[in-house]
N, C-alpha and C positions, 0 to 999 in steps of 0.2 A: 695319526691323522684326526681321529674322532676328538682327541684331547686338544689339538689345535684349533678345530672349529668351535669347541666350547668355549675356549678361552677369546677366541676373536668374536664370538656372539655375546660373550659376557661384558666383554670391556669395550665393545664399539657402541657409540650411541648413535641412535637413529633420530632423525629430525622430522617431526610432524609439525607443519605449519609453524616453523620456526622455534619449535619447543623441543628440547632435548629429552626424550623418554627416559633415557638411562639416568640422568641428573634428577629428575622428577621421581622415579622410581626409588633411586638411593635415598633421597631426602625423606620420604614417606614410607618406606618399606612396603610399598603396595605396587604390584606389577600392573594393577589396572587403573592406575593414575593416568596415563596417556589416552585410554579409553574414555575415562571420566571428562578428560579435558577436552576430547573432541565432542562428547555430548553435549556438554555445556555449550560449546561454540555453536553446535547444530542447532540448539534451542535458540540461542540468540539470533541467528540466521533465519529461522523460522518466525520468530515473533517480528523481526524487521520485515520479512517478506509479507507476512499476513498484514501488516499494518501500512503498507504501502498501497496508494490509489492506483487502480488500473487506468492506463493512459493509452492503450492501444487504440488504434483508429481515430485518435484525436489530434487536432492540430496543436503544435508547440504555442505556448503563450507569446502572442506578438508576431505570429508567423502569418503570412498572408497566403490564403488558398492558392495552391498551384493550379494553373490552367494554361492550356497549350496555345490558346487563341482567345481574341477578343469575346466570341460568341459564347465559349465556354465560361469565361469570367462573367459575363453577363448572367449565365443561367445560374452560376454559384452565388453570385450577388442576389439574384431573385429569391432563391431559395433560402439565403440568410435572412432576406426581409420577410419572407413568409413565416419563417421560424420566430422571428421577433414578435410579428402580428399575432400569432397563435398563442405565443407565451403572454402578450398582454391581455388578449381575450380570456386565457385561464385565469389570470390574476383578477379580471374584472369580474368574472363569475365567482371566485373565492370571496371578493369583497362583497358582492350581492348576497351571496349565503350567510356570510357572518353579520350583515346588517338585517337579514331577515331573522336570524336566531337571536340577535340582541333585542329586536322587537318583541319577540315572543318572551324572552325573558322579562323584559320591561313590563310587559301585560300581565306577567305572573306574580311580579311584586310591584305593586303600585306605588310604592314609597320611592322607588328609584326615579329620579328626575333625569329627563333628557339631556 
């Protein structure tokens, strides 16, 4: 009985993600090759996962906001416009800061023309 189990496990190939461990082990004479293969695939998967941008709670590109009635749609549109106005104000402030910084630098170096 033990002899039959040993023969069965020795000659039966197990498949891990479409890769036959018996064939891999037989070619390389290394019992750990399936484990190495899985570790490499795990590293590739981890690198892929870490390089992806988080998109949770964001609408899909080109998707319109979902509203159940006209009033809710108006509120969503109003929030969107407020957000755009805030971004414009932030950009205007950044431009003013950069212009002030440029003026200070020009004053420090009189040879620079406006």
